[in-house]
C-alpha positions, 0 to 999 in steps of 0.5 A: 190489075188494070189501070181502070181498077187502080183508078177505082181503088184510088177513088175508094181511098180518096179523102174526103170520101167520094160520092161519085164512084159508079157501082159498076166500077166497084163491081168490076174491081171486086171481080178483078180482085178475084171476087165472086158476085151473086145476085141476092133478094131485091137490089142486094149483091153478095160478094165472096172475096178474101175468104169472106162473104159480104152483102152490099146494096146496089144503089138506085135510082142513081148509079153512084155508090153512097159514102157509107158503102165506100167507107165499108169497102175501104175498111174491108180493103185495108183489112186485106192489104189492098192499097192504092 
């Protein structure tokens, strides 16, 4: 995993939850972990990773991921052995 992806994982696991993670960085990390992204209706994005399919909402108008999505991603990562 590249250094920038390790940095993003660290931000996802940071306490308190960070509200300054760019969604583009999370998308890049998901792809680096082997995920497949698919465009869904509206601003939704489908992610197939770890043998599961999840749907997330791309943030707008700001590029920062909301805290609820970061918590969901953190939990998903923990369940599948991704660690900072």
